[in-house]
C-alpha positions as CSV (number, residue, x, y, z in Angstrom):
1,M,36.6,17.9,62.1
2,P,36.4,17.3,58.5
3,P,34.9,20.1,56.1
4,D,31.7,20.3,55.4
5,H,31.5,19.6,51.8
6,T,33.6,16.2,52.8
7,L,30.4,15.9,55.5
8,D,28.5,16.5,52.5
9,W,29.7,13.6,50.1
10,L,29.9,11.5,52.9
11,A,25.9,11.8,53.7
12,A,25.4,11.6,50.1
13,A,27.2,8.6,49.6
14,Q,25.5,7.1,52.7
15,G,22.2,7.4,51.1
16,V,22.9,5.9,47.7
17,L,24.5,2.3,49.7
18,H,21.6,2.5,52.1
19,N,19.2,2.0,48.9
20,T,21.5,0.1,46.8
21,T,20.7,-4.0,46.8
22,L,24.0,-5.7,47.2
23,G,24.7,-9.1,45.7
24,P,25.8,-10.9,42.5
25,R,25.3,-9.2,39.1
26,V,25.8,-10.5,35.8
27,E,27.4,-8.5,33.3
28,H,27.9,-8.4,29.5
29,R,31.2,-6.7,28.5
30,G,33.0,-6.3,25.1
31,R,35.3,-3.8,24.0
32,V,35.4,-1.8,21.2
33,E,37.8,-3.2,18.1
34,T,37.7,-0.3,15.5
35,I,35.3,2.8,15.3
36,G,34.7,4.7,12.2
37,D,31.8,6.5,10.5
38,G,29.2,5.8,13.0
39,V,29.5,2.0,13.0
40,A,31.8,0.4,15.8
41,M,33.3,-3.3,15.5
42,I,33.0,-4.7,18.8
43,S,34.4,-8.0,20.2
44,G,33.8,-10.1,23.6
45,L,29.7,-10.1,23.1
46,A,28.8,-13.4,23.1
47,N,25.2,-13.2,23.9
48,V,24.0,-10.2,22.2
49,R,20.8,-10.4,19.8
50,L,20.5,-8.1,17.2
51,D,19.2,-5.6,17.5
52,E,20.6,-5.4,21.2
53,V,21.1,-1.5,22.7
54,L,25.0,-1.5,23.7
55,R,25.8,0.8,25.5
56,F,29.1,1.9,25.5
57,Q,31.5,3.3,28.8
58,G,30.8,7.3,27.8
59,G,27.1,6.8,27.6
60,Q,26.5,6.8,24.2
61,V,24.4,4.0,22.9
62,G,23.6,2.3,19.8
63,F,22.1,-1.4,18.5
64,A,23.7,-5.1,17.5
65,R,22.8,-4.5,13.3
66,V,25.3,-7.5,12.1
67,L,26.3,-10.4,14.2
68,D,29.5,-12.5,12.9
69,R,31.4,-14.8,14.9
70,D,33.9,-13.0,16.4
71,L,33.0,-9.0,15.8
72,I,29.7,-7.6,16.6
73,G,28.5,-4.8,14.1
74,C,27.1,-1.7,15.7
75,V,25.2,1.3,14.6
76,L,25.8,4.2,17.1
77,L,22.8,6.8,18.1
78,D,24.8,9.6,19.5
79,A,28.0,11.3,18.3
80,A,31.1,8.6,17.9
81,T,33.5,11.4,18.5
82,D,34.2,10.4,22.3
83,V,34.2,6.7,21.6
84,E,37.7,5.2,20.8
85,A,39.1,1.4,20.2
86,G,39.6,-0.3,23.5
87,D,36.4,1.5,25.1
88,A,34.2,-1.3,27.1
89,V,30.8,-1.7,25.6
90,F,28.1,-3.2,27.6
91,G,24.9,-5.2,26.3
92,T,21.0,-4.3,28.0
93,G,19.5,-7.4,26.8
94,E,16.7,-4.5,25.1
95,V,16.0,-3.4,21.8
96,V,15.4,0.1,20.3
97,Q,12.3,1.7,21.9
98,V,10.1,4.9,21.9
99,P,7.6,6.7,23.7
100,V,4.2,6.4,22.1
101,G,0.7,8.5,23.4
102,E,-0.9,11.6,23.1
103,T,2.1,13.3,25.1
104,L,4.0,13.3,21.8
105,L,1.0,15.1,20.1
106,G,2.5,18.9,18.9
107,R,5.8,18.1,19.6
108,I,9.0,17.5,17.3
109,V,11.3,14.8,18.7
110,D,14.5,12.6,17.2
111,P,14.3,9.1,16.4
112,L,14.3,8.2,20.1
113,G,11.5,10.3,21.3
114,R,14.3,12.8,22.7
115,P,12.7,16.8,22.1
116,L,14.2,19.1,19.8
117,D,11.7,21.7,20.5
118,G,13.1,22.8,23.3
119,K,9.6,22.8,25.3
120,G,10.8,20.2,28.2
121,A,11.1,16.0,28.3
122,I,8.2,14.2,27.3
123,E,7.0,12.6,30.2
124,A,5.5,9.0,28.3
125,T,4.2,5.8,30.2
126,T,4.4,3.7,27.3
127,R,7.6,2.8,24.9
128,L,7.2,0.5,22.8
129,P,9.8,-1.5,19.9
130,I,10.6,0.1,17.1
131,E,10.2,-3.2,15.3
132,R,6.6,-4.6,15.3
133,P,5.1,-7.3,13.3
134,A,2.3,-6.2,10.6
135,P,-1.0,-6.7,11.4
136,S,-2.2,-10.3,10.0
137,I,-4.5,-10.6,7.1
138,I,-7.3,-11.3,9.6
139,E,-6.8,-8.5,11.6
140,R,-7.1,-6.3,8.4
141,D,-10.4,-5.2,7.3
142,L,-11.5,-3.8,3.6
143,V,-10.3,-0.3,3.0
144,T,-13.5,1.9,2.3
145,E,-13.1,5.4,3.8
146,P,-11.8,8.0,2.0
147,V,-8.8,10.4,3.4
148,Q,-9.3,13.6,1.8
149,T,-6.6,15.1,1.0
150,G,-7.6,18.7,0.2
151,I,-5.7,18.4,-3.8
152,V,-7.7,18.5,-6.2
153,V,-6.3,16.1,-8.7
154,M,-5.7,13.3,-6.2
155,D,-8.9,13.3,-4.2
156,T,-10.7,12.8,-8.2
157,L,-8.3,11.3,-9.8
158,F,-6.2,9.3,-7.5
159,A,-8.3,8.8,-4.2
160,L,-6.6,7.6,-1.5
161,G,-7.9,5.2,1.4
162,R,-8.2,4.9,4.9
163,G,-5.1,2.4,5.6
164,Q,-3.7,2.7,2.2
165,R,-0.1,3.4,1.0
166,E,0.3,5.6,-1.8
167,L,4.0,6.5,-2.4
168,I,5.1,10.3,-3.5
169,V,7.6,9.9,-6.3
170,G,9.8,12.7,-8.6
171,D,12.6,14.2,-9.4
172,H,14.3,16.6,-7.1
173,S,12.7,19.7,-6.2
174,T,9.0,18.6,-8.3
175,G,7.2,19.5,-5.1
176,K,6.8,16.0,-3.6
177,T,7.5,17.4,0.4
178,T,4.8,20.1,-0.4
179,L,2.0,17.8,-1.5
180,A,2.1,15.7,1.3
181,I,2.8,18.5,3.8
182,D,-0.7,20.0,2.0
183,A,-2.2,16.0,2.7
184,L,-1.8,16.9,6.4
185,I,-2.7,20.4,6.8
186,A,-6.4,19.1,5.1
187,Q,-6.3,16.8,8.5
188,R,-6.9,20.3,10.3
189,N,-10.6,19.3,11.2
190,S,-10.8,15.8,10.7
191,D,-10.2,13.1,13.1
192,M,-6.7,11.6,11.9
193,I,-3.5,12.1,13.9
194,C,-0.3,13.5,11.7
195,I,3.4,12.4,11.7
196,Y,5.9,13.8,9.7
197,V,9.3,12.0,9.2
198,A,11.8,13.9,8.0
199,V,15.3,11.3,6.8
200,G,17.8,12.5,5.9
201,Q,16.1,16.5,5.1
202,K,18.2,19.8,5.0
203,T,17.2,21.7,8.3
204,S,15.9,24.8,5.8
205,S,13.4,22.0,4.6
206,V,12.1,20.5,7.6
207,R,11.9,24.1,9.2
208,R,9.8,25.2,6.0
209,A,7.5,22.1,6.3
210,I,6.9,22.7,10.4
211,D,6.1,26.3,9.4
212,A,3.5,25.2,7.4
213,L,2.1,22.7,9.3
214,K,1.8,25.2,12.6
215,A,0.7,28.1,10.0
216,Q,-2.1,26.0,7.9
217,G,-2.4,22.5,9.7
218,N,-3.9,21.5,13.0
219,F,-0.1,21.2,14.7
220,E,-1.5,20.2,18.3
221,R,-2.7,16.9,16.3
222,C,1.2,16.3,14.6
223,I,4.0,15.2,15.7
224,V,7.4,15.6,14.4
225,L,10.1,13.4,14.2
226,V,13.3,14.6,12.4
227,A,16.7,12.5,12.0
228,G,18.0,15.6,9.7
229,S,21.0,15.1,7.3
230,A,23.5,16.1,10.2
231,S,22.1,13.2,12.5
232,A,24.1,9.8,12.6
233,P,23.3,7.5,10.8
234,G,21.6,4.9,12.9
235,L,19.1,7.8,13.5
236,Q,18.3,8.1,10.4
237,W,18.1,4.3,9.9
238,I,15.5,3.9,12.4
239,A,13.4,6.9,11.9
240,P,10.7,5.6,9.1
241,Y,10.1,2.4,12.6
242,A,10.1,5.3,15.0
243,G,7.2,7.3,13.4
244,M,5.4,3.7,12.6
245,T,5.5,2.3,16.0
246,M,4.0,5.7,17.2
247,A,1.4,5.9,14.6
248,E,0.4,3.0,15.5
249,Y,-0.1,3.4,19.0
250,F,-2.9,5.4,17.6
251,R,-4.4,3.0,15.3
252,D,-4.4,0.2,17.9
253,K,-6.6,2.5,20.1
254,G,-9.0,2.2,17.6
255,Q,-8.2,6.1,15.9
256,H,-7.0,7.2,12.0
257,A,-3.3,8.2,11.5
258,L,-1.9,9.0,8.4
259,I,2.2,9.2,8.4
260,V,4.4,11.0,6.1
261,I,7.9,9.6,5.2
262,D,10.3,12.3,3.7
263,D,12.1,10.2,2.2
264,L,12.9,6.4,1.4
265,S,15.6,7.2,-0.9
266,K,17.8,8.8,1.4
267,H,16.7,6.1,4.0
268,A,17.7,3.4,1.5
269,A,20.8,5.4,1.0
270,T,21.7,5.4,4.6
271,H,21.1,1.8,4.9
272,R,23.7,1.0,1.8
273,E,26.1,2.9,3.6
274,I,25.3,1.2,7.1
275,A,26.1,-2.2,5.0
276,L,29.2,-1.5,3.3
277,L,30.7,-0.2,6.8
278,T,29.9,-3.3,8.4
279,R,31.4,-5.4,4.9
280,Q,27.7,-7.0,4.1
281,S,27.6,-8.5,0.5
282,P,26.8,-5.2,-2.2
283,G,24.2,-6.0,-4.6
284,R,22.7,-4.2,-7.6
285,E,23.5,-0.5,-7.1
286,A,25.6,-1.5,-4.1
287,Y,22.6,-1.6,-2.4
288,P,22.5,-5.1,-0.2
289,G,20.0,-7.7,-0.8
290,D,17.7,-6.7,1.9
291,V,16.8,-3.1,0.9
292,F,13.8,-4.7,-0.8
293,Y,13.0,-6.2,2.8
294,I,13.5,-3.4,5.0
295,H,11.0,-1.6,3.3
296,A,8.3,-4.0,2.6
297,R,7.9,-4.9,6.5
298,L,8.1,-1.1,6.7
299,L,5.1,-0.2,4.7
300,E,3.3,-3.4,5.4
301,R,2.4,-1.9,8.6
302,A,0.1,0.5,7.4
303,A,-3.5,-1.2,7.3
304,K,-7.3,-0.3,8.2
305,L,-7.7,-3.1,11.4
306,S,-11.1,-4.8,11.5
307,K,-13.8,-4.0,14.1
308,D,-12.2,-7.0,16.3
309,R,-8.9,-5.0,16.6
310,G,-10.9,-1.4,16.7
311,G,-11.3,-0.9,13.5
312,G,-8.1,2.0,13.7
313,S,-6.5,2.5,10.3
314,L,-3.1,3.9,9.5
315,T,-2.4,5.5,5.9
316,A,1.3,6.2,4.9
317,L,2.6,8.7,2.2
318,P,5.8,7.6,1.6
319,I,8.1,9.4,-0.7
320,A,11.2,8.5,-3.1
321,E,13.1,10.6,-5.4
322,T,14.2,9.8,-9.0
323,D,16.5,10.7,-11.2
324,S,15.6,12.4,-14.2
325,G,12.5,10.8,-14.3
326,N,13.7,6.8,-14.2
327,L,11.0,5.2,-12.6
328,S,12.9,1.7,-13.3
329,A,15.5,2.6,-10.9
330,Y,16.0,-0.2,-8.2
331,I,14.7,1.9,-5.2
332,P,11.4,3.2,-7.0
333,T,10.4,0.2,-8.7
334,N,10.8,-1.6,-5.5
335,L,8.8,0.5,-3.4
336,I,6.1,1.0,-6.1
337,S,5.6,-2.8,-5.9
338,I,5.3,-3.0,-2.2
339,T,2.6,-0.1,-2.1
340,D,-1.0,0.5,-3.9
341,G,-0.3,3.0,-5.9
342,Q,2.2,5.7,-6.7
343,I,1.6,9.8,-7.6
344,V,4.1,10.6,-10.7
345,L,5.6,14.1,-10.9
346,D,6.5,15.1,-13.8
347,A,10.2,18.0,-13.9
348,A,8.7,19.0,-17.4
349,L,5.2,19.6,-15.6
350,F,6.6,21.4,-13.0
351,H,8.6,24.0,-14.9
352,Q,5.5,24.6,-17.5
353,G,3.9,26.0,-14.2
354,Q,1.3,22.8,-13.5
355,K,1.6,22.5,-9.9
356,P,1.1,20.0,-8.4
357,A,3.0,18.6,-11.4
358,V,1.4,15.5,-11.5
359,D,1.6,13.0,-14.4
360,V,-1.5,11.4,-14.7
361,G,-0.6,8.8,-17.0
362,L,2.3,7.1,-14.6
363,S,0.1,7.9,-11.5
364,V,-2.3,5.1,-10.4
365,S,-4.0,4.4,-6.8
366,R,-5.0,0.4,-6.7
367,V,-8.0,1.1,-3.5
368,G,-8.9,4.7,-3.6
369,G,-12.0,4.4,-6.4
370,K,-13.7,2.6,-4.0
371,T,-13.2,4.8,-1.4
372,Q,-13.9,7.9,-3.0
373,A,-16.5,10.2,-1.3
374,P,-20.1,9.2,-3.8
375,G,-20.6,12.6,-3.9
376,L,-17.4,13.6,-5.8
377,R,-17.3,10.4,-7.8
378,S,-20.3,11.3,-9.4
379,A,-19.9,14.7,-10.1
380,A,-16.3,13.9,-11.4
381,G,-18.0,11.7,-14.0
382,T,-15.6,10.9,-16.9
383,L,-13.1,13.4,-15.7
384,R,-9.8,11.2,-15.9
385,L,-11.3,9.8,-19.6
386,D,-11.6,13.3,-20.8
387,Y,-8.3,14.9,-19.4
388,A,-6.2,11.7,-20.8
389,Q,-8.0,12.4,-24.3
390,F,-7.3,16.2,-24.2
391,L,-3.5,15.5,-23.3
392,E,-3.5,13.0,-26.5
393,L,-5.3,15.3,-28.6
394,E,-3.4,18.0,-27.6
395,V,-0.5,16.4,-28.9
396,F,-1.6,15.6,-32.1
397,T,-3.1,19.1,-32.9
398,R,0.5,20.8,-32.8
399,F,1.6,19.0,-35.8
400,G,-2.0,19.9,-38.2
401,G,-4.3,22.9,-38.7
402,M,-6.9,24.8,-36.6
403,P,-9.6,22.1,-34.9
404,E,-12.7,22.7,-35.7
405,G,-16.4,20.8,-34.3
406,R,-16.2,18.2,-31.6
407,V,-12.6,18.3,-31.2
408,R,-12.2,22.2,-30.5
409,D,-14.8,21.7,-27.4
410,Q,-12.6,18.7,-26.9
411,L,-10.0,20.7,-26.4
412,K,-11.3,23.8,-24.7
413,R,-12.6,21.8,-21.9
414,G,-9.1,20.2,-21.5
415,E,-7.7,22.8,-21.2
416,R,-9.9,24.4,-18.4
417,I,-9.5,20.5,-16.7
418,R,-5.7,21.8,-16.3
419,A,-6.5,24.8,-14.7
420,I,-8.9,23.8,-12.2
421,L,-6.4,20.8,-11.2
422,R,-3.9,23.9,-10.5
423,Q,-3.7,24.3,-7.3
424,P,-1.6,27.0,-4.7
425,Q,0.7,25.4,-1.9
426,H,-1.0,25.1,1.4
427,A,-4.0,25.9,0.7
428,P,-6.1,22.5,0.7
429,F,-9.7,22.6,-1.0
430,R,-12.8,20.7,1.1
431,L,-14.7,18.3,0.2
432,G,-18.1,20.5,-1.1
433,D,-15.6,23.0,-2.2
434,E,-14.0,20.0,-4.9
435,V,-17.5,18.5,-5.5
436,A,-18.6,22.4,-6.9
437,L,-15.6,22.6,-8.5
438,M,-16.3,19.1,-10.4
439,L,-20.0,20.2,-11.5
440,A,-19.0,23.3,-12.7
441,V,-16.4,22.1,-15.5
442,Q,-17.6,18.5,-16.3
443,S,-21.4,21.0,-17.0
444,G,-19.4,23.0,-19.2
445,L,-20.1,26.2,-16.9
446,L,-16.7,27.3,-17.3
447,D,-16.1,27.2,-21.3
448,T,-16.9,30.5,-21.7
449,L,-14.2,31.6,-19.5
450,S,-10.6,32.7,-20.4
451,L,-8.4,30.8,-18.5
452,E,-7.3,33.6,-16.4
453,A,-10.6,33.5,-15.5
454,V,-10.9,30.4,-14.9
455,A,-8.2,30.5,-12.4
456,A,-10.4,33.3,-10.4
457,F,-13.2,31.0,-10.3
458,R,-11.4,28.3,-8.5
459,A,-9.6,31.1,-6.3
460,G,-12.8,32.3,-5.2
461,L,-14.9,29.3,-5.1
462,P,-14.8,28.4,-1.2
463,A,-15.7,32.3,-0.4
464,A,-18.7,31.9,-2.6
465,L,-19.9,28.4,-1.2
466,D,-19.7,29.9,2.0
467,R,-21.7,32.8,1.1
468,D,-24.5,31.3,-1.1
469,A,-24.5,27.3,0.0
470,T,-23.3,27.1,3.4
471,E,-25.5,23.7,4.8
472,V,-24.7,22.1,1.7
473,L,-21.2,22.1,2.9
474,S,-21.7,20.9,6.3
475,T,-24.1,18.1,4.7
476,I,-21.5,17.4,2.1
477,S,-18.7,17.1,5.1
478,E,-21.1,15.2,7.2
479,T,-22.5,12.3,4.4
480,G,-20.0,12.6,1.8
481,E,-23.1,12.6,-1.1
482,I,-25.3,15.0,-2.8
483,T,-28.6,15.1,-3.9
484,E,-30.4,16.7,-7.2
485,Q,-30.9,19.8,-4.5
486,T,-27.5,20.0,-3.4
487,R,-26.5,19.9,-7.0
488,K,-29.1,22.4,-8.6
489,T,-27.4,25.0,-5.1
490,L,-23.9,24.2,-5.8
491,M,-24.7,25.0,-9.7
492,A,-26.4,28.2,-8.9
493,A,-23.4,29.0,-6.6
494,G,-20.9,28.8,-9.3
495,A,-22.8,30.2,-12.0
496,Q,-23.5,33.3,-10.0
497,L,-19.7,33.1,-9.9
498,A,-19.2,32.7,-13.4
499,K,-20.9,35.6,-13.7
500,S,-19.3,38.0,-11.8
501,L,-16.3,36.9,-13.6
502,L,-17.7,37.9,-17.4
503,G,-18.6,41.2,-16.2
504,G,-22.4,40.5,-15.1
505,G,-23.6,40.3,-19.0
506,G,-24.3,37.5,-21.5
507,M,-24.1,34.3,-19.4
508,K,-27.6,34.4,-17.9
509,G,-28.9,31.3,-20.8
510,K,-25.4,29.8,-20.8
511,T,-25.3,29.3,-17.1
512,D,-28.9,27.9,-17.0
513,D,-28.4,25.4,-19.5
514,A,-24.9,24.4,-18.1
515,A,-27.0,23.8,-14.6
516,A,-29.8,21.8,-16.4
517,K,-26.5,19.5,-17.6
518,T,-25.7,16.0,-16.8
519,P,-22.3,16.3,-15.3
520,G,-20.4,14.5,-18.2
521,G,-22.0,15.8,-21.1
522,T,-19.7,17.9,-23.5
523,P,-21.5,21.1,-25.3
524,G,-22.4,20.6,-28.6
525,Q,-22.9,17.1,-28.4
């Protein structure tokens, strides 16, 4: 009588054989010739397609990136520590796919959709390829709806539209990620799904971003996709495409999504690394010739779909890093030419304490002006022109004497504009807050306040509006427009706050006059 464990093994083996269909099977098999730095050169797989998933005998997977006459360059998506020359490799006939759907919301995953948050497996019923064609022109619609980022300088000067691609670019440690995370946090009460893709970022940076989303945003409507600096180069390479596929699922259902890719400079460096390891010809700055195309085909997938396609939208905020403010470098210029505008962050402004450190002279939104909420556009008036004139006047007056008259008034107004454009991180404003803030500065209400009091005014305005203008805030949030009565209510609330900051005296006549002015007027003119 055989032992019990032998009987158990026989029973299990019989069960497997009973459920196995016998018959001929075609197997595409090759072998590893060389392996190193996450790239394997493989021979013997004559029928492999570009980007086909290959499976190694140890269970690791990769995808075919380069197809030469005799060798295939395979980029591994798992650790290569157990892969050796001579190992067997099998073709699968499939391309790289990721899970999509509502089950990913509130989760932290890697570029293959594998969970990283310890909350168990993701039960997704649908999987889609990471490489998908961008919507054609006939499938797209005009970008007309705003994305409220809650960032005053963006919403007032460089408004973002649903379906737009806006590049965030600047030197290292100038607040690029913070700006993008604040835009995601601002969607906590909107109908937009948020996707944050970290490419080559340090674990501590990713953790800070996740903590901010959990503490200030609505994390249950977010997907965080992480391919950190310690991840395999293949995972870092596919991460932006995987994130786009996850976001497109919601866009194609008629919903709205906002994706942040942090950052494409590191993605381009990974592409260069893989290209050099697979012996592709280097070009400018050692980048291969297709580095423009890999980002163009990625960002073209962000779009506002037509009504026939459901009317959904996918808005992209890619991030790029410059060296010493060099916007003319290869990757930044490529991305600027692909996107619909750029938010340029300046290191000098950042170190001066002007945060967000947006350079209003170099930044531009080529679409957003047509999507800006009507009420905010009306309240902001000539803000951008006034601020640009102030910056020029400020430079000239450094070399002269004390300015007088109209020039002094312009400088005073400009200093207050600059003060209200400062904003603490992870504290986005509501649309009504921004409208009230623009009305206050454009009407001259803040001209009598010191710069310290202006900062206190900006910080205390949301609470004052909650107390004195609750219905007006709801109306602006729903319609995006303001009426004359709405304007008066907001100005009255602002005037009351300004009066309290001055100690309650000597303000009434000034605030009444300011409330009666049309936004954009300059005192003394």
